[in-house]
C-alpha positions, 0 to 999 in steps of 0.5 A: 214210444215214451209217455209224451208220444203216447199222450199225443194219441191218448191225450184225454180220459174221454179218448181212453174211455171211448176206446174201452167202449168201442172194444166192449171192455166197458158195457154201458148200454143199460142201467146197472140198477133197473136194466133200462136201456135208456141211459144218458151221459151226465159227466165224464164217467157218470151216466144216469137212467131215464127210468129210475133216475139213478147215477152210476159210473161207467166203470162200475163192475170193472177194475177201473172203479177204484182208480186213484190215478189218471186213466191216461197214465194207466193206459200207458202202464198197460201199453208198457207191460204189453 
């Protein structure tokens, strides 16, 4: 499968992130600061806590936090390696 075919399956960062969440590679069920369960999505990769009001990245405490490239491209690289 080439990159264009791969992008048809994982054409958005949201699809990639959802796959990571569904497979428990990223656990975003609690606030990273106060451990509150009541969080909500603010933007693409950011969530906020309803209790302490702090924002955090869904990628916090993962190697994805320092990404300088598209997660779609990174998924493709992982696909090629595996």
